[in-house]
C-alpha positions as CSV (number, residue, x, y, z in Angstrom):
1,M,-39.0,5.8,-26.8
2,T,-35.9,3.1,-27.7
3,A,-34.9,1.0,-30.8
4,A,-34.7,-2.2,-28.5
5,S,-38.8,-1.4,-27.8
6,S,-39.8,-0.3,-31.5
7,G,-38.1,-3.8,-32.9
8,N,-40.2,-5.7,-30.2
9,R,-43.2,-3.8,-31.0
10,R,-42.4,-5.0,-34.8
11,K,-41.4,-8.2,-33.9
12,T,-37.7,-7.4,-35.5
13,P,-34.6,-9.1,-33.9
14,Y,-32.7,-6.1,-32.6
15,L,-29.0,-6.2,-31.4
16,G,-28.0,-3.4,-28.8
17,G,-25.5,-3.0,-26.2
18,E,-23.3,-0.5,-24.4
19,Y,-20.9,0.6,-26.7
20,G,-19.3,3.9,-25.5
21,V,-16.3,4.1,-23.8
22,T,-17.2,6.4,-20.6
23,T,-20.6,8.0,-22.8
24,S,-17.9,9.5,-25.2
25,V,-17.1,7.8,-28.8
26,D,-13.4,7.6,-29.6
27,P,-11.5,5.4,-32.5
28,D,-11.3,2.3,-30.3
29,G,-14.7,2.0,-28.9
30,V,-15.8,2.3,-32.7
31,D,-13.6,-0.3,-33.6
32,I,-14.6,-2.5,-30.9
33,T,-18.4,-1.8,-31.9
34,R,-17.8,-2.4,-35.7
35,N,-16.0,-5.8,-35.3
36,G,-18.3,-7.3,-32.5
37,V,-21.6,-6.6,-34.8
38,L,-19.9,-7.9,-37.9
39,R,-18.9,-11.1,-35.6
40,S,-22.2,-10.9,-34.2
41,L,-23.6,-11.0,-37.8
42,A,-21.4,-13.5,-39.1
43,H,-22.0,-15.8,-36.3
44,L,-25.8,-15.4,-37.2
45,G,-25.3,-16.3,-40.4
46,V,-26.5,-12.9,-41.6
47,L,-23.0,-12.4,-43.2
48,K,-21.3,-15.5,-45.0
49,T,-17.8,-14.1,-44.5
50,L,-16.2,-11.4,-42.7
51,K,-12.9,-11.0,-45.4
52,R,-14.3,-8.0,-47.2
53,F,-14.7,-6.2,-43.9
54,K,-10.9,-7.0,-42.5
55,V,-11.9,-7.4,-39.3
56,P,-9.2,-8.8,-37.1
57,L,-9.1,-12.0,-35.1
58,A,-11.3,-12.1,-31.9
59,K,-9.1,-12.3,-28.8
60,K,-9.3,-15.3,-26.5
61,T,-12.4,-15.2,-24.3
62,R,-11.9,-14.6,-20.8
63,L,-14.0,-15.7,-18.0
64,M,-14.6,-13.4,-15.2
65,E,-16.9,-12.8,-12.2
66,P,-18.1,-9.8,-10.6
67,G,-16.3,-10.7,-7.3
68,G,-17.7,-9.2,-3.9
69,H,-17.7,-5.7,-2.2
70,D,-14.0,-5.5,-2.3
71,Y,-14.1,-5.4,-6.2
72,Y,-16.0,-2.0,-6.0
73,M,-13.9,1.1,-5.3
74,H,-16.2,4.1,-3.9
75,A,-15.5,7.4,-3.4
76,P,-14.8,8.6,0.0
77,E,-16.1,12.0,-0.1
78,T,-18.2,14.4,-2.2
79,G,-15.6,16.1,-5.2
80,L,-13.9,15.6,-8.6
81,F,-12.6,11.9,-9.4
82,E,-9.4,11.8,-11.3
83,P,-9.1,8.3,-12.5
84,A,-5.6,6.5,-12.7
85,T,-6.4,3.7,-14.8
86,Q,-8.3,2.6,-18.3
87,L,-11.0,-0.1,-18.6
88,G,-9.1,-3.4,-19.2
89,D,-6.3,-2.8,-17.1
90,E,-4.6,-5.4,-15.0
91,I,-4.7,-4.5,-11.8
92,K,-2.8,-5.5,-8.5
93,N,-4.2,-5.1,-4.8
94,G,-2.8,-1.8,-3.6
95,Q,-2.8,0.0,-6.9
96,L,-3.9,3.7,-7.3
97,C,-7.5,3.6,-8.5
98,G,-7.9,7.4,-8.8
99,T,-8.0,10.5,-6.6
100,A,-11.0,12.2,-5.2
101,H,-10.3,16.1,-5.2
102,F,-12.3,18.8,-3.5
103,M,-13.8,21.4,-5.8
104,G,-14.7,23.3,-2.7
105,N,-11.4,23.6,-1.4
106,P,-8.9,23.0,-4.3
107,E,-5.8,23.7,-1.6
108,R,-7.1,20.8,0.3
109,K,-5.2,17.5,-0.7
110,G,-7.1,14.6,-2.6
111,V,-7.6,11.5,-1.4
112,P,-6.4,8.4,-3.2
113,I,-8.7,5.6,-3.8
114,Y,-6.6,2.2,-4.3
115,F,-7.5,-1.2,-5.4
116,K,-8.6,-3.9,-2.6
117,R,-7.9,-7.1,-5.0
118,D,-6.1,-8.4,-8.0
119,G,-8.0,-8.1,-11.2
120,V,-8.9,-6.2,-14.5
121,V,-11.1,-2.9,-14.6
122,V,-14.2,-4.0,-16.0
123,C,-16.2,-0.6,-15.3
124,K,-15.3,2.8,-14.6
125,R,-17.0,6.2,-13.8
126,H,-17.5,8.4,-16.3
127,Y,-19.0,11.6,-14.8
128,G,-16.2,13.3,-13.0
129,R,-18.5,14.7,-9.9
130,V,-18.8,11.9,-7.3
131,D,-20.5,12.2,-3.9
132,S,-19.4,10.3,-1.1
133,G,-20.2,6.4,-1.5
134,D,-20.3,6.5,-5.5
135,C,-18.9,3.8,-7.5
136,V,-15.6,4.9,-9.4
137,A,-14.3,1.4,-10.8
138,Q,-15.2,-2.1,-10.2
139,Q,-12.8,-4.4,-11.3
140,A,-13.3,-8.6,-11.8
141,P,-11.1,-11.7,-11.5
142,D,-10.8,-14.3,-14.0
143,I,-12.0,-17.7,-12.9
């Protein structure tokens, strides 16, 4: 049912990954995906040069680790999550992650969710609706 399993059945190499930015398509996500695929093909020797594709120089690789429970932010209650950060943002302890709003009671003030550590946003929730305990963001520190 997937391209990966089809390639495996045919013993054909397959390159795949998660390329979207919160299940949407935008110019930044397309550029990241295009440049990453072209660099990978060049590294594997499929492409001899990247010059004709105008691929920008790669940024320095960052080594990070997922960290413990404190690096995951969770919704305190069921509601609608309004994020305050983007993927790749450098975060400081106590910075606003986002706000949980209450769809059933719009007059009720939203509950802010704060980061508990310094780090970089490496994952964020892409659906607006959250249930109590749902992960809304993950951050990771550099190693």
